[in-house]
PDB file as gemmi writes it, atoms N, CA and C in Angstrom:
CRYST1    1.000    1.000    1.000  90.00  90.00  90.00 P 1                      
ATOM      1  N   UNK A   1      13.584   9.556 -18.442  1.00  0.00           N  
ATOM      2  CA  UNK A   1      12.527   9.930 -17.514  1.00  0.00           C  
ATOM      3  C   UNK A   1      13.155  10.432 -16.217  1.00  0.00           C  
ATOM      4  N   UNK A   2      12.483  11.373 -15.593  1.00  0.00           N  
ATOM      5  CA  UNK A   2      12.954  11.837 -14.295  1.00  0.00           C  
ATOM      6  C   UNK A   2      12.323  10.999 -13.184  1.00  0.00           C  
ATOM      7  N   UNK A   3      12.754  11.238 -11.971  1.00  0.00           N  
ATOM      8  CA  UNK A   3      12.306  10.427 -10.836  1.00  0.00           C  
ATOM      9  C   UNK A   3      10.795  10.529 -10.627  1.00  0.00           C  
ATOM     10  N   UNK A   4      10.223  11.692 -10.806  1.00  0.00           N  
ATOM     11  CA  UNK A   4       8.779  11.882 -10.643  1.00  0.00           C  
ATOM     12  C   UNK A   4       8.008  11.042 -11.665  1.00  0.00           C  
ATOM     13  N   UNK A   5       8.498  11.004 -12.888  1.00  0.00           N  
ATOM     14  CA  UNK A   5       7.829  10.230 -13.926  1.00  0.00           C  
ATOM     15  C   UNK A   5       7.913   8.735 -13.641  1.00  0.00           C  
ATOM     16  N   UNK A   6       9.036   8.284 -13.115  1.00  0.00           N  
ATOM     17  CA  UNK A   6       9.169   6.877 -12.724  1.00  0.00           C  
ATOM     18  C   UNK A   6       8.189   6.568 -11.598  1.00  0.00           C  
ATOM     19  N   UNK A   7       8.095   7.472 -10.628  1.00  0.00           N  
ATOM     20  CA  UNK A   7       7.133   7.289  -9.529  1.00  0.00           C  
ATOM     21  C   UNK A   7       5.703   7.210 -10.062  1.00  0.00           C  
ATOM     22  N   UNK A   8       5.385   8.059 -11.032  1.00  0.00           N  
ATOM     23  CA  UNK A   8       4.046   8.024 -11.625  1.00  0.00           C  
ATOM     24  C   UNK A   8       3.793   6.690 -12.327  1.00  0.00           C  
ATOM     25  N   UNK A   9       4.782   6.184 -13.037  1.00  0.00           N  
ATOM     26  CA  UNK A   9       4.624   4.890 -13.715  1.00  0.00           C  
ATOM     27  C   UNK A   9       4.357   3.793 -12.703  1.00  0.00           C  
ATOM     28  N   UNK A  10       5.059   3.818 -11.581  1.00  0.00           N  
ATOM     29  CA  UNK A  10       4.843   2.814 -10.534  1.00  0.00           C  
ATOM     30  C   UNK A  10       3.454   2.962  -9.930  1.00  0.00           C  
ATOM     31  N   UNK A  11       3.014   4.191  -9.748  1.00  0.00           N  
ATOM     32  CA  UNK A  11       1.678   4.438  -9.206  1.00  0.00           C  
ATOM     33  C   UNK A  11       0.603   3.891 -10.146  1.00  0.00           C  
ATOM     34  N   UNK A  12       0.792   4.100 -11.431  1.00  0.00           N  
ATOM     35  CA  UNK A  12      -0.161   3.567 -12.413  1.00  0.00           C  
ATOM     36  C   UNK A  12      -0.164   2.044 -12.361  1.00  0.00           C  
ATOM     37  N   UNK A  13       1.026   1.440 -12.311  1.00  0.00           N  
ATOM     38  CA  UNK A  13       1.130  -0.019 -12.289  1.00  0.00           C  
ATOM     39  C   UNK A  13       0.461  -0.608 -11.051  1.00  0.00           C  
ATOM     40  N   UNK A  14       0.541   0.110  -9.944  1.00  0.00           N  
ATOM     41  CA  UNK A  14      -0.083  -0.362  -8.705  1.00  0.00           C  
ATOM     42  C   UNK A  14      -1.582  -0.100  -8.678  1.00  0.00           C  
ATOM     43  N   UNK A  15      -2.061   0.749  -9.568  1.00  0.00           N  
ATOM     44  CA  UNK A  15      -3.489   1.070  -9.604  1.00  0.00           C  
ATOM     45  C   UNK A  15      -3.910   1.992  -8.480  1.00  0.00           C  
ATOM     46  N   UNK A  16      -2.976   2.796  -7.993  1.00  0.00           N  
ATOM     47  CA  UNK A  16      -3.300   3.675  -6.860  1.00  0.00           C  
ATOM     48  C   UNK A  16      -3.159   5.150  -7.250  1.00  0.00           C  
ATOM     49  N   UNK A  17      -3.667   5.490  -8.401  1.00  0.00           N  
ATOM     50  CA  UNK A  17      -3.508   6.843  -8.932  1.00  0.00           C  
ATOM     51  C   UNK A  17      -4.656   7.742  -8.460  1.00  0.00           C  
ATOM     52  N   UNK A  18      -4.313   8.963  -8.091  1.00  0.00           N  
ATOM     53  CA  UNK A  18      -5.348   9.924  -7.687  1.00  0.00           C  
ATOM     54  C   UNK A  18      -5.567  10.925  -8.823  1.00  0.00           C  
ATOM     55  N   UNK A  19      -6.446  11.893  -8.599  1.00  0.00           N  
ATOM     56  CA  UNK A  19      -6.798  12.842  -9.663  1.00  0.00           C  
ATOM     57  C   UNK A  19      -5.615  13.693 -10.112  1.00  0.00           C  
ATOM     58  N   UNK A  20      -4.794  14.144  -9.163  1.00  0.00           N  
ATOM     59  CA  UNK A  20      -3.637  14.972  -9.502  1.00  0.00           C  
ATOM     60  C   UNK A  20      -2.653  14.163 -10.347  1.00  0.00           C  
ATOM     61  N   UNK A  21      -2.363  12.948  -9.892  1.00  0.00           N  
ATOM     62  CA  UNK A  21      -1.448  12.087 -10.636  1.00  0.00           C  
ATOM     63  C   UNK A  21      -2.027  11.737 -12.009  1.00  0.00           C  
ATOM     64  N   UNK A  22      -3.340  11.519 -12.060  1.00  0.00           N  
ATOM     65  CA  UNK A  22      -3.988  11.180 -13.329  1.00  0.00           C  
ATOM     66  C   UNK A  22      -3.739  12.276 -14.362  1.00  0.00           C  
ATOM     67  N   UNK A  23      -3.812  13.518 -13.928  1.00  0.00           N  
ATOM     68  CA  UNK A  23      -3.583  14.654 -14.828  1.00  0.00           C  
ATOM     69  C   UNK A  23      -2.140  14.623 -15.355  1.00  0.00           C  
ATOM     70  N   UNK A  24      -1.179  14.364 -14.470  1.00  0.00           N  
ATOM     71  CA  UNK A  24       0.220  14.298 -14.893  1.00  0.00           C  
ATOM     72  C   UNK A  24       0.465  13.132 -15.851  1.00  0.00           C  
ATOM     73  N   UNK A  25      -0.165  12.002 -15.577  1.00  0.00           N  
ATOM     74  CA  UNK A  25      -0.028  10.837 -16.457  1.00  0.00           C  
ATOM     75  C   UNK A  25      -0.601  11.167 -17.829  1.00  0.00           C  
ATOM     76  N   UNK A  26      -1.742  11.808 -17.853  1.00  0.00           N  
ATOM     77  CA  UNK A  26      -2.348  12.160 -19.137  1.00  0.00           C  
ATOM     78  C   UNK A  26      -1.431  13.081 -19.927  1.00  0.00           C  
ATOM     79  N   UNK A  27      -0.778  14.023 -19.241  1.00  0.00           N  
ATOM     80  CA  UNK A  27       0.169  14.901 -19.924  1.00  0.00           C  
ATOM     81  C   UNK A  27       1.333  14.104 -20.511  1.00  0.00           C  
ATOM     82  N   UNK A  28       1.807  13.111 -19.754  1.00  0.00           N  
ATOM     83  CA  UNK A  28       2.895  12.277 -20.259  1.00  0.00           C  
ATOM     84  C   UNK A  28       2.457  11.476 -21.487  1.00  0.00           C  
ATOM     85  N   UNK A  29       1.257  10.945 -21.438  1.00  0.00           N  
ATOM     86  CA  UNK A  29       0.760  10.154 -22.568  1.00  0.00           C  
ATOM     87  C   UNK A  29       0.458  11.022 -23.791  1.00  0.00           C  
ATOM     88  N   UNK A  30       0.122  12.272 -23.558  1.00  0.00           N  
ATOM     89  CA  UNK A  30      -0.186  13.195 -24.654  1.00  0.00           C  
ATOM     90  C   UNK A  30       1.047  13.919 -25.172  1.00  0.00           C  
ATOM     91  N   UNK A  31       2.203  13.653 -24.574  1.00  0.00           N  
ATOM     92  CA  UNK A  31       3.412  14.372 -24.951  1.00  0.00           C  
ATOM     93  C   UNK A  31       3.754  14.132 -26.421  1.00  0.00           C  
ATOM     94  N   UNK A  32       4.415  15.095 -26.993  1.00  0.00           N  
ATOM     95  CA  UNK A  32       4.820  14.961 -28.384  1.00  0.00           C  
ATOM     96  C   UNK A  32       6.169  14.257 -28.491  1.00  0.00           C  
ATOM     97  N   UNK A  33       6.700  13.817 -27.369  1.00  0.00           N  
ATOM     98  CA  UNK A  33       7.973  13.090 -27.362  1.00  0.00           C  
ATOM     99  C   UNK A  33       7.675  11.596 -27.335  1.00  0.00           C  
ATOM    100  N   UNK A  34       7.726  10.936 -28.494  1.00  0.00           N  
ATOM    101  CA  UNK A  34       7.375   9.517 -28.531  1.00  0.00           C  
ATOM    102  C   UNK A  34       8.321   8.649 -27.710  1.00  0.00           C  
ATOM    103  N   UNK A  35       9.566   9.052 -27.577  1.00  0.00           N  
ATOM    104  CA  UNK A  35      10.523   8.271 -26.782  1.00  0.00           C  
ATOM    105  C   UNK A  35      10.148   8.315 -25.307  1.00  0.00           C  
ATOM    106  N   UNK A  36       9.741   9.485 -24.818  1.00  0.00           N  
ATOM    107  CA  UNK A  36       9.330   9.612 -23.415  1.00  0.00           C  
ATOM    108  C   UNK A  36       8.071   8.803 -23.155  1.00  0.00           C  
ATOM    109  N   UNK A  37       7.102   8.903 -24.050  1.00  0.00           N  
ATOM    110  CA  UNK A  37       5.859   8.141 -23.907  1.00  0.00           C  
ATOM    111  C   UNK A  37       6.148   6.634 -23.898  1.00  0.00           C  
ATOM    112  N   UNK A  38       7.000   6.190 -24.810  1.00  0.00           N  
ATOM    113  CA  UNK A  38       7.340   4.763 -24.881  1.00  0.00           C  
ATOM    114  C   UNK A  38       8.070   4.305 -23.629  1.00  0.00           C  
ATOM    115  N   UNK A  39       8.984   5.132 -23.129  1.00  0.00           N  
ATOM    116  CA  UNK A  39       9.718   4.769 -21.907  1.00  0.00           C  
ATOM    117  C   UNK A  39       8.781   4.698 -20.710  1.00  0.00           C  
ATOM    118  N   UNK A  40       7.837   5.618 -20.640  1.00  0.00           N  
ATOM    119  CA  UNK A  40       6.864   5.640 -19.557  1.00  0.00           C  
ATOM    120  C   UNK A  40       6.009   4.368 -19.595  1.00  0.00           C  
ATOM    121  N   UNK A  41       5.498   4.024 -20.768  1.00  0.00           N  
ATOM    122  CA  UNK A  41       4.676   2.825 -20.906  1.00  0.00           C  
ATOM    123  C   UNK A  41       5.487   1.556 -20.636  1.00  0.00           C  
ATOM    124  N   UNK A  42       6.744   1.545 -21.030  1.00  0.00           N  
ATOM    125  CA  UNK A  42       7.609   0.399 -20.763  1.00  0.00           C  
ATOM    126  C   UNK A  42       7.825   0.229 -19.256  1.00  0.00           C  
ATOM    127  N   UNK A  43       8.015   1.347 -18.551  1.00  0.00           N  
ATOM    128  CA  UNK A  43       8.205   1.290 -17.101  1.00  0.00           C  
ATOM    129  C   UNK A  43       6.953   0.740 -16.420  1.00  0.00           C  
ATOM    130  N   UNK A  44       5.785   1.150 -16.869  1.00  0.00           N  
ATOM    131  CA  UNK A  44       4.537   0.617 -16.314  1.00  0.00           C  
ATOM    132  C   UNK A  44       4.474  -0.889 -16.545  1.00  0.00           C  
ATOM    133  N   UNK A  45       4.768  -1.317 -17.763  1.00  0.00           N  
ATOM    134  CA  UNK A  45       4.723  -2.738 -18.092  1.00  0.00           C  
ATOM    135  C   UNK A  45       5.708  -3.557 -17.279  1.00  0.00           C  
ATOM    136  N   UNK A  46       6.932  -3.068 -17.138  1.00  0.00           N  
ATOM    137  CA  UNK A  46       7.945  -3.792 -16.361  1.00  0.00           C  
ATOM    138  C   UNK A  46       7.546  -3.877 -14.891  1.00  0.00           C  
ATOM    139  N   UNK A  47       6.958  -2.807 -14.383  1.00  0.00           N  
ATOM    140  CA  UNK A  47       6.527  -2.808 -12.982  1.00  0.00           C  
ATOM    141  C   UNK A  47       5.387  -3.799 -12.781  1.00  0.00           C  
ATOM    142  N   UNK A  48       4.456  -3.838 -13.706  1.00  0.00           N  
ATOM    143  CA  UNK A  48       3.349  -4.795 -13.605  1.00  0.00           C  
ATOM    144  C   UNK A  48       3.863  -6.231 -13.671  1.00  0.00           C  
ATOM    145  N   UNK A  49       4.855  -6.479 -14.532  1.00  0.00           N  
ATOM    146  CA  UNK A  49       5.447  -7.815 -14.623  1.00  0.00           C  
ATOM    147  C   UNK A  49       6.109  -8.205 -13.303  1.00  0.00           C  
ATOM    148  N   UNK A  50       6.847  -7.267 -12.724  1.00  0.00           N  
ATOM    149  CA  UNK A  50       7.507  -7.546 -11.440  1.00  0.00           C  
ATOM    150  C   UNK A  50       6.482  -7.827 -10.349  1.00  0.00           C  
ATOM    151  N   UNK A  51       5.397  -7.068 -10.337  1.00  0.00           N  
ATOM    152  CA  UNK A  51       4.343  -7.292  -9.346  1.00  0.00           C  
ATOM    153  C   UNK A  51       3.687  -8.655  -9.543  1.00  0.00           C  
ATOM    154  N   UNK A  52       3.515  -9.068 -10.795  1.00  0.00           N  
ATOM    155  CA  UNK A  52       2.913 -10.371 -11.072  1.00  0.00           C  
ATOM    156  C   UNK A  52       3.813 -11.492 -10.566  1.00  0.00           C  
ATOM    157  N   UNK A  53       5.118 -11.343 -10.754  1.00  0.00           N  
ATOM    158  CA  UNK A  53       6.058 -12.352 -10.259  1.00  0.00           C  
ATOM    159  C   UNK A  53       5.991 -12.430  -8.737  1.00  0.00           C  
ATOM    160  N   UNK A  54       5.962 -11.269  -8.087  1.00  0.00           N  
ATOM    161  CA  UNK A  54       5.866 -11.258  -6.626  1.00  0.00           C  
ATOM    162  C   UNK A  54       4.563 -11.890  -6.146  1.00  0.00           C  
ATOM    163  N   UNK A  55       3.492 -11.655  -6.881  1.00  0.00           N  
ATOM    164  CA  UNK A  55       2.188 -12.190  -6.472  1.00  0.00           C  
ATOM    165  C   UNK A  55       2.141 -13.712  -6.556  1.00  0.00           C  
ATOM    166  N   UNK A  56       2.942 -14.284  -7.448  1.00  0.00           N  
ATOM    167  CA  UNK A  56       2.917 -15.737  -7.595  1.00  0.00           C  
ATOM    168  C   UNK A  56       3.925 -16.440  -6.692  1.00  0.00           C  
ATOM    169  N   UNK A  57       4.738 -15.661  -5.994  1.00  0.00           N  
ATOM    170  CA  UNK A  57       5.712 -16.273  -5.085  1.00  0.00           C  
ATOM    171  C   UNK A  57       4.970 -17.013  -3.972  1.00  0.00           C  
ATOM    172  N   UNK A  58       5.529 -18.113  -3.553  1.00  0.00           N  
ATOM    173  CA  UNK A  58       4.902 -18.908  -2.494  1.00  0.00           C  
ATOM    174  C   UNK A  58       5.159 -18.248  -1.150  1.00  0.00           C  
ATOM    175  N   UNK A  59       4.101 -18.002  -0.445  1.00  0.00           N  
ATOM    176  CA  UNK A  59       4.217 -17.394   0.884  1.00  0.00           C  
ATOM    177  C   UNK A  59       4.603 -18.469   1.890  1.00  0.00           C  
ATOM    178  N   UNK A  60       5.404 -18.054   2.849  1.00  0.00           N  
ATOM    179  CA  UNK A  60       5.787 -18.961   3.926  1.00  0.00           C  
ATOM    180  C   UNK A  60       4.794 -18.796   5.057  1.00  0.00           C  
ATOM    181  N   UNK A  61       4.195 -19.860   5.512  1.00  0.00           N  
ATOM    182  CA  UNK A  61       3.235 -19.717   6.614  1.00  0.00           C  
ATOM    183  C   UNK A  61       3.938 -19.245   7.885  1.00  0.00           C  
ATOM    184  N   UNK A  62       3.266 -18.427   8.670  1.00  0.00           N  
ATOM    185  CA  UNK A  62       3.879 -17.943   9.904  1.00  0.00           C  
ATOM    186  C   UNK A  62       4.014 -19.078  10.920  1.00  0.00           C  
ATOM    187  N   UNK A  63       4.908 -18.902  11.886  1.00  0.00           N  
ATOM    188  CA  UNK A  63       5.040 -19.924  12.926  1.00  0.00           C  
ATOM    189  C   UNK A  63       3.714 -20.105  13.673  1.00  0.00           C  
ATOM    190  N   UNK A  64       3.475 -21.289  14.122  1.00  0.00           N  
ATOM    191  CA  UNK A  64       2.212 -21.603  14.813  1.00  0.00           C  
ATOM    192  C   UNK A  64       2.019 -20.760  16.064  1.00  0.00           C  
ATOM    193  N   UNK A  65       3.087 -20.352  16.699  1.00  0.00           N  
ATOM    194  CA  UNK A  65       2.979 -19.594  17.947  1.00  0.00           C  
ATOM    195  C   UNK A  65       2.788 -18.095  17.727  1.00  0.00           C  
ATOM    196  N   UNK A  66       2.862 -17.644  16.477  1.00  0.00           N  
ATOM    197  CA  UNK A  66       2.795 -16.203  16.209  1.00  0.00           C  
ATOM    198  C   UNK A  66       1.492 -15.587  16.703  1.00  0.00           C  
ATOM    199  N   UNK A  67       0.356 -16.200  16.409  1.00  0.00           N  
ATOM    200  CA  UNK A  67      -0.943 -15.647  16.818  1.00  0.00           C  
ATOM    201  C   UNK A  67      -1.008 -15.477  18.330  1.00  0.00           C  
ATOM    202  N   UNK A  68      -0.574 -16.481  19.067  1.00  0.00           N  
ATOM    203  CA  UNK A  68      -0.609 -16.422  20.525  1.00  0.00           C  
ATOM    204  C   UNK A  68       0.275 -15.292  21.034  1.00  0.00           C  
ATOM    205  N   UNK A  69       1.469 -15.177  20.467  1.00  0.00           N  
ATOM    206  CA  UNK A  69       2.404 -14.121  20.899  1.00  0.00           C  
ATOM    207  C   UNK A  69       1.854 -12.736  20.585  1.00  0.00           C  
ATOM    208  N   UNK A  70       1.260 -12.569  19.397  1.00  0.00           N  
ATOM    209  CA  UNK A  70       0.699 -11.272  19.028  1.00  0.00           C  
ATOM    210  C   UNK A  70      -0.464 -10.875  19.932  1.00  0.00           C  
ATOM    211  N   UNK A  71      -1.367 -11.803  20.184  1.00  0.00           N  
ATOM    212  CA  UNK A  71      -2.507 -11.488  21.053  1.00  0.00           C  
ATOM    213  C   UNK A  71      -2.044 -11.154  22.471  1.00  0.00           C  
ATOM    214  N   UNK A  72      -1.026 -11.841  22.960  1.00  0.00           N  
ATOM    215  CA  UNK A  72      -0.492 -11.541  24.297  1.00  0.00           C  
ATOM    216  C   UNK A  72       0.147 -10.161  24.314  1.00  0.00           C  
ATOM    217  N   UNK A  73       0.870  -9.814  23.255  1.00  0.00           N  
ATOM    218  CA  UNK A  73       1.507  -8.491  23.193  1.00  0.00           C  
ATOM    219  C   UNK A  73       0.464  -7.386  23.125  1.00  0.00           C  
ATOM    220  N   UNK A  74      -0.589  -7.602  22.364  1.00  0.00           N  
ATOM    221  CA  UNK A  74      -1.660  -6.605  22.269  1.00  0.00           C  
ATOM    222  C   UNK A  74      -2.353  -6.439  23.612  1.00  0.00           C  
ATOM    223  N   UNK A  75      -2.639  -7.536  24.282  1.00  0.00           N  
ATOM    224  CA  UNK A  75      -3.298  -7.468  25.590  1.00  0.00           C  
ATOM    225  C   UNK A  75      -2.421  -6.757  26.604  1.00  0.00           C  
ATOM    226  N   UNK A  76      -1.123  -6.942  26.527  1.00  0.00           N  
ATOM    227  CA  UNK A  76      -0.204  -6.304  27.468  1.00  0.00           C  
ATOM    228  C   UNK A  76      -0.141  -4.793  27.259  1.00  0.00           C  
ATOM    229  N   UNK A  77      -0.389  -4.332  26.044  1.00  0.00           N  
ATOM    230  CA  UNK A  77      -0.317  -2.899  25.747  1.00  0.00           C  
ATOM    231  C   UNK A  77      -1.602  -2.158  26.052  1.00  0.00           C  
ATOM    232  N   UNK A  78      -2.708  -2.851  26.165  1.00  0.00           N  
ATOM    233  CA  UNK A  78      -3.987  -2.191  26.400  1.00  0.00           C  
ATOM    234  C   UNK A  78      -4.100  -1.797  27.873  1.00  0.00           C  
ATOM    235  N   UNK A  79      -4.546  -0.565  28.120  1.00  0.00           N  
ATOM    236  CA  UNK A  79      -4.710  -0.141  29.507  1.00  0.00           C  
ATOM    237  C   UNK A  79      -5.844  -0.910  30.180  1.00  0.00           C  
ATOM    238  N   UNK A  80      -5.723  -1.027  31.469  1.00  0.00           N  
ATOM    239  CA  UNK A  80      -6.769  -1.704  32.241  1.00  0.00           C  
ATOM    240  C   UNK A  80      -8.038  -0.854  32.191  1.00  0.00           C  
ATOM    241  N   UNK A  81      -9.196  -1.467  32.155  1.00  0.00           N  
ATOM    242  CA  UNK A  81     -10.426  -0.686  32.133  1.00  0.00           C  
ATOM    243  C   UNK A  81     -10.600   0.047  33.467  1.00  0.00           C  
ATOM    244  N   UNK A  82     -11.268   1.189  33.455  1.00  0.00           N  
ATOM    245  CA  UNK A  82     -11.486   1.921  34.694  1.00  0.00           C  
ATOM    246  C   UNK A  82     -12.362   1.101  35.639  1.00  0.00           C  
ATOM    247  N   UNK A  83     -12.213   1.307  36.921  1.00  0.00           N  
ATOM    248  CA  UNK A  83     -13.036   0.551  37.867  1.00  0.00           C  
ATOM    249  C   UNK A  83     -14.515   0.904  37.678  1.00  0.00           C  
ATOM    250  N   UNK A  84     -15.357  -0.063  37.911  1.00  0.00           N  
ATOM    251  CA  UNK A  84     -16.791   0.160  37.788  1.00  0.00           C  
ATOM    252  C   UNK A  84     -17.285   0.998  38.950  1.00  0.00           C  
ATOM    253  N   UNK A  85     -18.141   1.929  38.622  1.00  0.00           N  
ATOM    254  CA  UNK A  85     -18.741   2.734  39.672  1.00  0.00           C  
ATOM    255  C   UNK A  85     -20.169   2.257  39.847  1.00  0.00           C  
ATOM    256  N   UNK A  86     -20.550   2.041  41.059  1.00  0.00           N  
ATOM    257  CA  UNK A  86     -21.901   1.590  41.341  1.00  0.00           C  
ATOM    258  C   UNK A  86     -22.745   2.830  41.606  1.00  0.00           C  
ATOM    259  N   UNK A  87     -23.830   2.943  40.883  1.00  0.00           N  
ATOM    260  CA  UNK A  87     -24.726   4.062  41.057  1.00  0.00           C  
ATOM    261  C   UNK A  87     -25.715   3.746  42.167  1.00  0.00           C  
ATOM    262  N   UNK A  88     -25.706   4.595  43.165  1.00  0.00           N  
ATOM    263  CA  UNK A  88     -26.622   4.412  44.307  1.00  0.00           C  
ATOM    264  C   UNK A  88     -27.442   5.714  44.442  1.00  0.00           C  
ATOM    265  N   UNK A  89     -28.630   5.747  43.888  1.00  0.00           N  
ATOM    266  CA  UNK A  89     -29.397   6.995  43.823  1.00  0.00           C  
ATOM    267  C   UNK A  89     -29.900   7.480  45.183  1.00  0.00           C  
ATOM    268  N   UNK A  90     -29.987   6.609  46.219  1.00  0.00           N  
ATOM    269  CA  UNK A  90     -30.599   7.025  47.480  1.00  0.00           C  
ATOM    270  C   UNK A  90     -29.576   7.228  48.576  1.00  0.00           C  
ATOM    271  N   UNK A  91     -28.336   7.357  48.214  1.00  0.00           N  
ATOM    272  CA  UNK A  91     -27.325   7.584  49.280  1.00  0.00           C  
ATOM    273  C   UNK A  91     -26.961   9.023  49.393  1.00  0.00           C  
TER     274      UNK A  91                                                      
END                                                                             
């Protein structure tokens, strides 16, 4: 398989295939080369297995201070609001 075909197999395994990619995948599955078709399907299967293993890995909880630090960093990056203008119609 070439690099594009491997990328397509990974895209299929991730479930993020678009219409253009779908057409290319269909061509690969319809190919008269049984070895290429088998290799493509094997790559999809191996990728799905790897994703399943990653999904079952135990996540490490973030440090307790992370939320506070992130909110402070976000607040520091936001520009100050413009000063309020008081509308005085009779001046």
